[in-house]
MILOMAR-210518 format. One record per residue: x, y, z of N, C-alpha, C, O in turn; residue in one letter. Coordinates in pm, whole numbers, padded with zeros to 5 digits, always signed. Atoms other than C-alpha are relative to their C-alpha. Layout:
REM residues N
XYZXYZXYZXYZa
...
END
This chain:
REM residues 315
+00085-00119+00000+00000+00000+00000+00088+00124+00000+00177+00137+00084m
-00081-00121+00010+00146+00333-00101-00035+00098+00111-00148+00100+00159s
+00023-00103-00099+00186+00615+00150-00064+00119-00069-00016+00161-00175v
+00074-00108+00065-00058+00897+00070+00028+00133+00065+00094+00142+00169s
-00016-00136-00052-00066+01272+00123-00068+00014+00136-00036+00107+00211h
+00068-00007-00129-00295+01202+00422+00097-00016+00116+00064+00017+00230a
-00098+00022-00106+00021+01113+00614+00039+00129+00070+00081+00125+00185a
-00045-00125-00061+00092+01481+00679-00116+00081+00057-00094+00189+00112v
+00114-00081-00042-00260+01593+00767-00004+00024+00150-00061+00123+00195l
+00003-00017-00146-00206+01542+01140+00121+00076+00050+00141+00087+00171s
-00121-00071-00037+00115+01742+01137-00028+00142+00045-00142+00174+00081g
+00015-00139-00046+00173+02109+01226-00109+00073-00076-00129+00053-00196p
+00110-00076+00061-00116+02344+01161+00052+00132-00056+00155+00184-00014t
-00031-00128+00061-00109+02656+00949-00117+00096+00022-00230+00051+00041l
+00109-00097-00015-00309+02979+00984-00088+00001-00126-00051-00059-00227p
+00087-00008+00119-00599+03056+00745+00074+00060-00119+00163+00144-00103p
-00063-00050+00122-00499+03121+00386-00102+00005-00111-00213-00048-00098s
+00079+00015+00120-00644+03174+00045+00090-00055-00110+00209-00024-00118h
-00074+00074+00100-00539+02962-00249+00004+00077-00132-00096+00132-00176i
-00018-00057+00133-00400+03099-00574+00049-00112-00090+00156-00168-00066v
-00044+00103+00094-00384+02849-00859+00083+00065-00110+00031+00138-00195e
-00094-00058+00096-00079+02946-01062+00028-00102-00109+00040-00221-00081v
-00038+00086+00111-00003+02803-01404+00142+00033-00045+00174+00148-00073k
-00135-00017+00053+00358+02750-01508-00007+00024-00149-00112+00010-00211a
-00004-00030+00143+00468+02839-01858-00045-00119-00084-00102-00101-00192a
+00040+00119+00076+00409+02478-01970-00136-00053+00043-00176-00162+00002d
+00133+00039-00042+00068+02464-01802-00008-00078+00129-00118-00103+00178g
+00002+00073-00126+00171+02273-01489-00061+00086+00110-00027+00203+00125t
+00068-00072-00108-00047+02371-01193+00092+00010+00121+00146-00091+00166r
-00085-00025-00116+00148+02528-00904-00086+00048+00117-00130+00163+00119l
+00084-00034-00114-00046+02522-00578+00069+00107+00086+00183+00088+00129h
-00057-00114-00072+00011+02853-00397-00099+00048+00105-00219+00056+00078t
+00086-00052-00107-00125+02984-00067+00055+00132+00052+00176+00153+00058e
-00037-00132-00051-00125+03336+00074-00055+00012+00142-00174-00008+00165v
+00034-00012-00141-00127+03393+00451+00021+00145+00045+00100+00219-00014f
-00025-00129-00060-00152+03707+00663-00079+00113-00062-00163+00090-00149g
+00077-00116+00046-00281+04059+00599+00018+00029-00148+00130+00024-00200p
-00003-00028+00144-00369+04146+00240+00090+00118-00035+00151+00122-00142e
-00082-00119+00028-00188+04479+00270+00140-00012+00058+00215+00086+00060d
-00130+00019-00060+00120+04328+00436+00112-00006-00104+00088-00039-00220g
-00116+00012+00088+00468+04341+00288+00018-00147-00036+00009-00233+00052y
-00003+00140+00041+00515+04021+00082+00134-00071+00026+00241-00017-00002p
-00113+00091-00014+00752+03739+00175-00037-00128-00072-00138-00190-00040i
+00026+00119+00081+00769+03452-00075+00092-00113+00046+00212-00092+00063v
-00074+00113-00052+00878+03106+00042+00001-00115-00101-00104-00155-00152l
-00016+00114+00091+01015+02824-00180+00068-00113+00077+00180-00097+00126a
-00048+00111-00082+01063+02485-00009+00103-00086-00072+00133-00064-00189h
-00100+00090+00053+01320+02211-00062-00060-00125-00063-00181-00145-00061g
+00044+00122+00066+01303+01880-00246-00067-00095+00100-00023-00105+00214i
+00083+00095-00076+01050+01623-00114-00069+00065+00120-00103-00004+00216t
+00075-00068-00105+00886+01886+00106-00125+00064-00061-00164+00028-00173c
+00121-00068+00046+00577+02109+00069-00017+00124+00086+00065+00151+00174a
+00024-00125-00072+00431+02434+00201+00012-00018+00150+00066+00067+00220i
+00006+00022-00145+00385+02281+00547+00137+00002+00067+00145+00026+00188r
-00133+00000-00061+00762+02257+00601+00035+00139+00054+00122+00152+00140v
-00024-00138-00044+00754+02637+00647-00091+00041+00116-00105+00160+00143w
+00103-00038-00098+00498+02621+00930+00054+00093+00109-00018+00181+00157h
-00057-00088-00103+00735+02784+01182+00011+00143-00051-00016+00237+00024e
-00013-00134+00058+00796+03078+00949-00138+00059-00030-00162+00177-00002q
+00133-00051+00036+00436+03108+00826-00077+00045+00123-00135+00153+00124i
+00075-00036-00120+00284+03107+01174+00054+00125+00068-00022+00202+00127n
-00061-00119-00061+00528+03371+01294-00013+00123-00091-00069+00225-00051d
-00011-00117+00086+00576+03600+00994-00134+00049-00052-00149+00168-00079l
+00130-00042+00054+00213+03602+00874-00078+00089+00096-00182+00143+00059s
+00065-00095-00092+00117+03800+01184+00028+00144-00043-00048+00235-00010r
-00037-00135+00042+00291+04099+01026+00009+00016-00150-00008+00127-00202s
-00028-00007+00143+00355+04014+00662-00097-00086-00080-00163-00175-00026y
+00075+00084+00092+00175+03871+00361+00095-00108-00050+00185-00082-00130r
-00091+00111+00029+00341+03532+00329-00057-00084-00114-00170-00133-00105v
+00041+00074+00120+00320+03359-00009+00088-00125-00010+00211-00114-00019i
-00077+00125+00007+00423+02992-00024-00061-00089-00108-00182-00090-00128a
+00050+00085+00108+00398+02744-00309+00069-00136+00003+00178-00151+00057y
-00056+00134+00017+00456+02375-00384+00067-00009-00136+00007+00027-00237d
-00065+00024+00129+00712+02295-00652-00079-00104-00079-00150-00186-00021h
+00061+00105+00083+00585+02089-00945+00047-00137+00050+00163-00156+00088r
-00033+00134-00048+00571+01723-00848+00004-00011+00151+00046-00114+00203g
+00000-00002-00147+00531+01816-00479-00136+00046+00051-00210+00116-00019h
+00118-00051-00068+00244+01873-00238-00125-00009-00086-00159-00115-00138g
+00125-00005+00075-00074+01984-00412+00019+00057-00141-00078+00086-00210r
-00026-00043+00138+00097+02100-00732-00008-00120-00094-00006-00235-00051s
+00013+00106+00098+00068+01903-01052+00131-00068-00033+00239-00012-00014g
-00116+00070+00055+00304+01642-01189+00021+00043-00144-00076+00070-00217l
-00032-00036+00138+00479+01728-01512+00059-00121-00072+00088-00223-00010a
-00066+00105+00076+00621+01514-01790+00141-00022+00053+00204+00072+00102h
-00133+00036-00053+00943+01336-01692+00108+00097-00044+00202+00124+00031r
-00104-00090+00054+01143+01577-01912-00015+00144+00049+00071+00227+00022s
+00028-00138-00039+00992+01889-01752+00042+00029+00144-00031+00093+00220a
-00059-00028-00130+01212+01898-01441+00145+00041-00025+00226-00040-00067y
-00134-00052+00027+01522+02117-01466+00017+00131+00075-00078+00184+00132s
-00022-00131-00060+01684+02432-01331-00083+00106-00071-00132+00200-00008l
+00083-00094+00074+01502+02618-01607-00144-00002+00047-00208+00103+00056g
+00138+00009-00050+01167+02487-01481-00010+00055+00142-00109+00119+00176h
+00000-00058-00135+01259+02576-01121-00010+00152-00007-00090+00214+00062l
-00003-00145+00015+01336+02932-01229-00132+00052-00057-00187+00150-00008a
+00124-00044+00063+01030+02962-01453-00120-00011+00091-00208+00076+00089g
+00112+00016-00092+00793+02829-01188+00000+00110+00106-00106+00165+00139d
-00008-00111-00096+00918+03083-00933-00046+00129-00065-00119+00206-00004l
+00040-00122+00069+00875+03359-01190-00152+00004-00019-00213+00110-00008d
+00146+00007+00017+00517+03241-01256-00071+00033+00130-00172+00103+00129a
+00062-00030-00131+00435+03253-00883+00011+00148+00031-00086+00209+00077v
-00017-00143-00026+00579+03603-00850-00095+00083-00086-00155+00178-00037l
+00087-00074+00091+00383+03724-01153-00146-00010+00042-00222+00086+00026s
+00140+00021-00035+00057+03578-01022-00038+00057+00135-00156+00083+00160a
+00034-00038-00138+00082+03693-00660+00043+00140+00039-00012+00197+00133t
-00043-00136-00033+00265+04025-00657-00075+00100-00085-00101+00076-00203l
+00072-00104+00072+00083+04342-00755+00094+00076-00093+00216+00069-00076r
-00086-00077+00091+00210+04567-01036+00093+00093+00079+00047+00171+00163p
-00098-00085-00068+00527+04737-00917+00041-00047+00138+00126+00016+00201g
-00029+00048-00135+00539+04532-00595+00121-00092-00003+00137-00173-00094e
-00116+00087-00015+00861+04366-00480-00008-00071+00135-00075-00025+00227r
+00010+00084-00118+00912+04097-00217+00137-00041+00051+00238-00029-00018a
-00111+00078-00051+01162+03929+00008-00028-00144-00041-00133-00198-00007l
+00018+00136+00049+01208+03586-00154+00098-00090+00073+00219-00070+00065i
-00084+00090-00079+01338+03305+00069-00014-00142-00052-00125-00187-00083a
+00003+00137+00046+01432+02955-00038+00088-00090+00085+00199-00054+00121g
-00076+00100-00075+01543+02646+00153+00041-00112-00095-00043-00165-00168h
-00050+00113+00077+01763+02385-00019-00034+00016-00149+00017+00109-00212s
+00035-00015+00141+01609+02330-00367-00072+00132-00026-00064+00186-00136m
+00063-00132+00015+01405+02646-00307+00103+00110-00017+00080+00206-00090g
-00109-00095+00020+01732+02838-00276+00060-00013-00138+00098+00087-00200g
-00048+00021+00136+01850+02680-00600-00094+00066-00100-00050+00124-00199i
+00099-00065+00088+01526+02802-00760+00025+00150-00008+00020+00209-00116a
-00023-00144-00002+01602+03159-00652+00128+00034-00078+00128+00128-00157i
-00126-00026+00072+01962+03144-00779-00018-00018-00150+00028+00064-00229s
+00023+00024+00143+01852+02994-01111-00088+00109-00059-00065+00151-00173a
+00088-00109+00045+01577+03259-01141+00081+00128-00021+00062+00199-00120w
-00079-00124+00011+01827+03540-01080+00094-00005-00120+00134+00100-00171s
-00087+00014+00116+02045+03401-01360-00080+00005-00130-00044+00076-00224d
+00078+00009+00123+01777+03322-01618-00097+00116-00020-00133+00148-00134r
+00095-00111+00007+01543+03612-01536+00060+00126+00063-00009+00200+00133y
-00069-00110-00068+01799+03870-01429-00063+00136-00031-00049+00229+00048r
+00068-00125+00033+01599+04144-01605-00120+00025+00091-00172+00136+00095h
+00116-00015-00090+01319+04081-01352+00039+00020+00146-00044+00060+00228r
-00040+00002-00141+01523+04070-01031-00031+00132+00069-00094+00133+00175v
+00021-00130-00064+01515+04442-00955-00146+00041+00003-00184+00127+00082a
+00142-00035+00005+01143+04457-01041-00086-00088+00090-00197-00050+00125h
+00080+00093-00080+01028+04159-00831+00056-00025+00139-00018-00068+00227r
-00063+00031-00129+01276+04129-00542+00059+00124+00065+00127+00203+00000a
-00071-00099-00080+01379+04367-00268+00124-00064+00063+00225+00003+00084d
-00109+00075-00063+01603+04098-00114-00031-00148-00013-00145-00186-00041a
+00022+00144+00000+01652+03723-00105+00072-00061+00121+00166-00003+00175v
-00064+00078-00106+01740+03465+00161+00023-00141-00053-00071-00207-00097a
-00039+00131+00049+01926+03148+00062+00041-00085+00120+00142-00057+00185l
-00013+00076-00125+01902+02883+00336+00036-00144-00029-00035-00212-00104i
-00042+00140+00017+02090+02549+00348-00005-00041-00147-00072-00138-00182n
+00012+00025+00143+02142+02557-00026+00137+00002-00066+00240+00008+00002t
-00123+00003+00076+02404+02551-00301-00024+00061-00138-00138+00080-00180t
+00010-00045+00139+02478+02686-00647+00071-00096-00095+00075-00072-00216t
-00071+00097+00083+02678+02384-00772+00076-00100+00086+00072-00093+00208g
-00076+00102-00073+02900+02089-00679-00087-00070+00104-00047-00088+00219d
+00095+00062-00093+02598+01917-00524+00060-00122+00069+00039-00142+00189l
-00050+00125-00055+02784+01589-00474+00142+00009+00054+00186-00078+00129l
-00141-00009-00039+03140+01712-00418+00019+00008+00150+00110-00054+00205k
-00017-00024-00144+03091+01821-00057-00096-00081+00085-00094-00070+00208e
+00102+00073-00074+02811+01585+00040+00067-00094+00100+00172-00150+00072i
-00063+00076-00107+02880+01399+00365-00094-00110+00050-00113-00128+00170n
+00091+00108-00036+02635+01109+00356+00075-00131+00023+00028-00218+00095l
-00074+00124-00006+02900+00840+00322+00142+00029+00048+00206+00122-00001l
-00135-00020-00052+03225+00809+00516+00099-00085-00081+00096-00208-00076r
-00104+00069+00077+03514+00723+00284+00128+00081+00013+00123+00200+00043v
-00127-00074-00006+03886+00813+00281+00003+00114-00102-00061+00106-00206p
-00008-00115+00088+03973+01148+00124+00044-00039-00141-00005+00017-00239t
-00051+00039+00132+04162+00973-00160-00109-00065-00086-00094-00077-00208m
+00109+00062+00074+03834+00804-00256-00121+00091-00011-00233+00044-00029l
+00111-00096+00002+03624+01122-00258-00081-00012-00129-00203+00004-00127a
+00073+00017+00126+03538+01066-00625-00095-00117+00006-00207-00109-00045g
+00089+00115-00017+03397+00727-00538-00118+00033+00089-00228-00017+00067g
+00110-00042-00087+03192+00886-00261-00104+00077-00080-00224+00057-00061r
+00093-00077+00082+03040+01129-00511-00081-00092-00091-00202-00074-00107s
+00070+00093+00089+02956+00845-00750-00103-00081+00078-00214-00104+00030a
+00094+00076-00083+02796+00644-00468-00118+00086+00042-00232+00040+00044a
+00109-00090-00039+02597+00946-00352-00093+00025-00118-00215+00033-00100a
+00081-00019+00120+02479+01003-00709-00097-00117-00018-00217-00097-00041r
+00085+00118+00016+02349+00646-00733-00105-00007+00109-00221-00038+00083r
+00091+00009-00112+02193+00657-00388-00116+00099-00014-00232+00062+00004m
+00103-00103+00010+02006+00985-00444-00094-00028-00115-00216-00017-00101i
+00084+00028+00115+01883+00891-00789-00091-00119+00026-00210-00116-00007k
+00078+00121-00023+01769+00545-00682-00104+00020+00109-00222-00009+00090t
+00091-00015-00113+01618+00631-00345-00102+00110-00025-00216+00102+00021f
+00091-00112+00024+01467+00956-00467-00126-00041-00071-00234+00013-00043g
+00117+00039+00077+01234+00780-00707-00064-00130+00042-00158-00176-00022g
+00054+00130-00041+01166+00460-00516-00139+00015+00058-00162+00103+00141a
+00133-00004-00063+00799+00394-00436+00010-00046+00144+00090-00134+00176p
-00002+00036-00141+00730+00371-00064-00118-00090+00032-00232-00058+00001l
+00104+00087-00053+00537+00082+00082+00020-00007+00151+00125+00030+00203v
-00007-00006-00146+00463+00036+00448+00123-00073+00055+00185-00026+00150r
-00113+00076-00050+00734-00226+00494+00133+00069-00018+00231+00033+00047g
-00126-00069+00028+00999+00012+00359+00020+00123+00086+00125+00187+00079a
-00009-00126-00075+00930+00295+00601+00117+00008+00097+00180+00113+00104q
-00113-00015-00092+01195+00211+00867+00128+00042-00071+00199+00129-00021p
-00119-00039+00073+01473+00232+00606-00009+00142-00052+00090+00215-00049g
+00014-00135+00052+01334+00549+00452+00007+00102+00113+00062+00211+00094s
-00009-00093-00114+01296+00710+00794+00146+00021+00039+00187+00134+00065r
-00141-00012-00036+01661+00636+00873+00072+00086-00103+00149+00175-00066w
-00070-00072+00105+01779+00768+00536-00033+00149+00004+00057+00233-00004f
+00040-00140+00000+01578+01091+00552+00055+00073+00122+00103+00186+00111v
-00053-00064-00120+01680+01162+00911+00151+00021-00011+00202+00127+00025a
-00144-00011+00015+02047+01093+00835+00038+00111-00097+00135+00184-00075m
-00032-00097+00104+02039+01314+00527-00036+00143+00040+00038+00236+00010m
+00058-00133-00008+01830+01608+00642-00006+00061+00140-00030+00182+00151a
+00027-00051-00135+01817+01644+01021+00122-00018+00089+00188-00122+00087v
-00112+00007-00092+02081+01723+01280-00024-00096+00114-00139-00123+00150g
+00011+00103-00103+02155+01471+01555-00074+00050+00124-00141-00029+00191a
+00063-00052-00121+02029+01700+01831-00138+00058-00021-00193+00120+00070g
+00130-00060+00030+01703+01800+01663-00113-00071+00073-00102-00189+00107a
+00122+00059-00054+01360+01742+01813-00043-00113-00093-00048-00093-00214d
+00045+00111+00086+01240+01400+01688-00119+00036-00087-00138-00025-00193p
+00115-00041+00080+00926+01574+01562+00043+00058-00135-00030+00048-00233a
-00050-00055+00126+01138+01747+01297+00025-00112-00100-00017-00103-00215v
-00026+00114+00088+01257+01415+01153-00130-00065-00045-00142-00107-00160a
+00128+00061+00038+00901+01279+01161-00070+00081-00108-00122+00025-00204r
+00064-00085+00100+00766+01578+00969+00070-00010-00134+00004-00023-00238l
-00073+00007+00125+01042+01567+00710-00026-00132-00071-00042-00136-00193i
+00028+00129+00063+00983+01197+00652-00144-00006-00051-00168-00059-00159h
+00140+00001+00045+00604+01243+00631-00015+00077-00131-00087+00034-00221d
+00006-00078+00123+00652+01510+00367+00068-00075-00114+00019-00076-00227l
-00070+00082+00100+00903+01289+00182-00092-00111-00050-00103-00133-00171f
+00086+00111+00036+00659+00997+00188-00122+00045-00079-00174-00030-00162a
+00118-00051+00068+00372+01215+00067+00031+00058-00137-00060+00085-00215a
-00038-00053+00131+00569+01345-00232-00005-00114-00103+00056-00218-00081t
+00008+00107+00100+00484+01142-00545+00138-00048-00044+00228+00033-00066p
-00130+00057+00039+00767+00906-00639+00048+00058-00134+00167+00078-00153a
-00039-00055+00131+00760+01044-00994+00062+00138+00016+00161+00170-00050a
-00055-00133-00024+00820+01398-00866+00133-00007+00072+00228+00063+00034g
-00127+00016-00073+01088+01291-00618+00111-00044-00094+00220+00013-00096r
-00102+00055+00089+01270+01088-00879+00044+00097-00107+00164+00107-00136g
-00034-00094+00107+01253+01350-01152+00088+00112+00052+00184+00151-00014a
-00081-00109-00054+01389+01624-00928+00136-00050+00047+00236+00021+00031w
-00129+00055-00041+01661+01398-00783+00091-00014-00121+00209+00022-00115a
-00081+00014+00122+01780+01317-01136+00044+00136-00053+00160+00153-00092r
-00032-00132+00054+01763+01682-01245+00110+00068+00080+00203+00123+00022a
-00099-00069-00083+01961+01816-00950+00136-00068-00008+00239-00001-00019l
-00127+00072+00008+02226+01543-00961+00067+00025-00135+00189+00040-00141v
-00056-00018+00133+02271+01590-01336+00042+00144-00029+00141+00167-00099d
-00026-00140+00036+02264+01972-01348+00087+00076+00099+00153+00173+00062e
-00075-00074-00101+02427+02078-01021+00141-00056+00012+00178-00113+00114m
-00136+00052+00004+02784+01987-01120+00102+00107+00034+00073+00199+00110g
-00109-00094-00035+03115+02175-01105-00023+00142-00048+00037+00236+00005p
+00029-00135+00048+02977+02470-01301-00113+00059+00083-00228+00018+00071r
+00098-00059-00092+02801+02686-01042-00092+00097-00073-00057+00154-00176h
+00094-00099+00053+02497+02900-01112+00064+00139+00015+00119+00172+00120i
-00056-00135+00001+02608+03253-01202-00089+00092+00084-00207+00109+00054d
+00077-00086-00091+02499+03490-00923+00015+00149-00031-00032+00232+00046l
-00021-00142+00026+02599+03816-01090-00131+00076-00022-00135+00198-00006t
+00130-00066+00016+02233+03887-01162-00074+00021+00131-00177+00088+00133g
+00066-00011-00130+02145+03862-00792+00049+00126+00070+00128+00120+00164l
-00052-00130-00042+02198+04231-00727-00063+00053+00128-00015+00153+00183t
+00069-00049-00119+01960+04270-00432+00068-00056+00126+00141-00154+00117v
-00059+00052-00123+02062+04224-00065-00030-00148+00019-00144-00192+00003p
+00011+00145-00007+02125+03855-00004+00043-00050+00138+00157-00032+00179t
-00027+00065-00128+02101+03677+00332+00031-00147-00028-00045-00214-00099l
-00039+00139+00018+02281+03341+00340+00006-00066+00137+00073-00017+00228v
+00001+00074-00126+02216+03089+00618+00045-00143-00027-00009-00211-00114i
-00048+00138+00008+02408+02762+00660+00007-00061+00138-00002+00009+00239g
-00003+00073-00128+02435+02496+00930+00132-00075+00017+00187-00128-00079s
-00132+00055-00029+02747+02363+01098+00009-00150-00024+00116-00201-00057t
-00002+00146+00017+02647+01995+01071-00097-00044-00108-00158-00151-00099h
+00082+00035+00115+02454+01997+00745+00078-00103-00083+00181-00070-00140d
-00070+00106+00072+02554+01665+00584-00030+00004-00150+00049-00044-00231r
+00040-00003+00141+02369+01728+00257+00065+00116-00074+00125+00096-00180l
-00059-00120+00060+02482+02084+00178+00078+00072+00110+00027+00166+00171l
-00078-00051-00114+02761+02165+00426+00021+00151-00001-00006+00219-00100p
-00019-00143-00020+02850+02508+00558+00093+00060-00106+00081+00178-00138m
-00089-00053+00103+03123+02542+00295-00077+00045-00123-00033+00135-00195c
+00084-00043+00112+02847+02568+00034-00057+00139+00026-00062+00223-00064q
+00051-00133-00034+02696+02865+00219+00109+00105-00014+00083+00217-00060a
-00110-00096+00011+03038+03031+00233+00031+00032-00146+00061+00147-00180r
-00022-00024+00142+03082+02987-00143-00105+00097-00056-00073+00186-00134k
+00106-00091+00045+02747+03155-00203+00026+00141+00050+00014+00238-00025i
-00028-00132-00057+02838+03439+00032+00114+00069-00074+00109+00190-00096a
-00113-00058+00074+03167+03490-00154-00042+00046-00139+00012+00143-00192d
+00040-00031+00138+02988+03496-00491-00111+00104-00009-00128+00167-00113a
+00114-00092+00005+02688+03710-00397+00047+00144-00017+00130+00190+00061a
-00045-00137+00024+02730+04063-00539-00043+00098+00108+00018+00204+00124p
+00054-00093-00098+02527+04220-00258-00033-00077+00127-00150-00088+00166n
+00021+00080-00120+02576+04010+00055-00047+00087+00115+00018+00185+00152l
+00050-00071-00118+02365+04131+00345+00061-00058+00126+00104+00016+00214a
-00053+00065-00120+02482+03873+00599+00017-00149-00028-00062-00210-00099e
-00019+00144-00002+02624+03522+00631-00022-00047+00143+00046-00003+00235l
+00037+00047-00134+02468+03339+00926+00030-00149+00010-00008-00227-00077v
-00032+00140-00026+02598+03011+01068-00076-00045+00124-00061+00014+00231e
+00078+00052-00113+02364+02809+01290+00043-00144+00026+00093-00210-00065v
-00031+00141-00026+02418+02474+01463-00106-00091-00064-00211-00044-00108p
+00101+00096+00046+02241+02159+01350+00019-00044-00143+00122-00020-00205g
-00005+00063+00131+02160+01984+01025-00062+00082-00110-00065+00205-00103g
+00042-00064+00124+02005+02060+00688-00127+00083+00013-00155+00167-00072h
+00131-00067-00011+01670+02188+00817+00002+00112+00103-00067+00106+00205c
-00008-00113-00093+01760+02516+00986-00136+00064+00023-00163+00113+00133a
+00132-00064-00015+01405+02643+00923-00085-00069+00104-00176-00007+00160i
+00074+00075-00102+01275+02371+01158+00082-00023+00126+00027-00028+00236l
-00084+00027-00116+01572+02307+01385+00029+00126+00082+00042+00119+00204e
-00025-00128-00069+01635+02675+01468-00091+00108-00059-00042+00207-00114h
+00093-00095+00063+01320+02860+01358+00007+00140+00057-00012+00237-00017p
-00005-00135-00058+01360+03148+01603+00112+00081-00063+00094+00199-00093e
-00113-00070+00062+01700+03236+01457-00031+00036-00144-00009+00150-00186t
+00033-00025+00140+01586+03200+01097-00106+00109-00012-00092+00201-00093v
+00109-00098+00007+01267+03398+01160+00050+00140+00035+00011+00238-00028n
-00051-00132-00039+01455+03678+01335+00078+00065-00113+00065+00185-00136a
-00077-00056+00111+01690+03721+01040-00089+00034-00119-00067+00135-00186h
+00094-00033+00108+01406+03705+00786-00078+00127+00033-00098+00213-00052l
+00078-00118-00042+01207+03960+00985+00087+00126-00008+00041+00230-00054r
-00089-00116+00004+01507+04192+01019+00026+00045-00143+00029+00165-00172a
-00024-00035+00140+01576+04175+00646-00124+00062-00063-00115+00160-00137l
+00126-00055+00054+01209+04234+00559-00023+00142+00051-00063+00230-00025a
+00019-00134-00055+01194+04532+00793+00097+00099-00062+00061+00214-00088e
-00100-00088+00058+01514+04677+00649-00037+00043-00141-00036+00162-00173s
+00028-00035+00141+01415+04656+00281-00133+00071-00015-00147+00158-00101v
+00129-00068+00009+01054+04759+00339+00012+00143+00050-00055+00232-00002s
-00025-00136-00048+01175+05061+00538+00069+00082-00107+00037+00200-00124a
-00069-00071+00108+01407+05155+00251-00098+00038-00110-00087+00146-00169q
+00100-00032+00102+01113+05137+00012-00086+00118+00041-00119+00204-00040r
+00082-00112-00048+00909+05370+00232+00076+00131-00009+00019+00234-00045r
-00081-00122+00007+01196+05619+00248+00014+00048-00144+00002+00167-00173i
-00022-00037+00140+01258+05609-00127-00127+00047-00069-00121+00122-00167s
+00125-00041+00063+00889+05654-00208-00052+00131+00060-00157+00181+00019s
END
């Protein structure tokens, strides 16, 4: 019996929202929800691979008290539509984010755009492919536990001698591609729970964090998981995404014990960002948004207040 989306229904609750059905350029439906006051300053949230809007519950519940929070499910995730096997790429990540911004932001309105893991990759890819839109749609961005390239080079899922690092990358490639698209049946859950916790959650995290991440992983259609795993492994190689188009203030957050995208990836982004606002290092694993939500929220709120204040002064 396959694990269904109902697995996450008993998880963390979200405040009231209204749904915006966004269509990607190729017609794929992108489920989008808007929380908070209609006249609030907009904060857009893009989640990571095998997650969904609910992974942002700590940020949505906090920030939507003051801001208009816009969150969406990537294609092949959550309540968004599945696309053809060939329609998963960095170009689709960038285009889908652009479609959400076009559908939810008012004419002339700019937002703080935050992305975790694959959501951060979406923002970087968008700033490269749609650089003519960056200054018109973004006041600032936040890149959290993410990377712009060398996805497998620094990964720390497997312990092997330094001289065999190439073999580690090859093994990680096979593991991610294979496990990412594997269908989940009830008997396979113990192994999948171990793998997801090992990959995404710090050792000292609340066990509820690992449970939520696994529930979201299990609820993501195998076709979507597999397609995105293949796309990221194939496209996120030694050639990093060009960040020269990311001209707005950029907050970068990394974690000291992130095994999937280690802190060195955050430092590389900070070095490459043309307009670095701050590099923040937090303890824990890959899910800083859940493991240290107070810290992440405080930095997002401070950045939103800074850029929105600048807009008021300039207007």
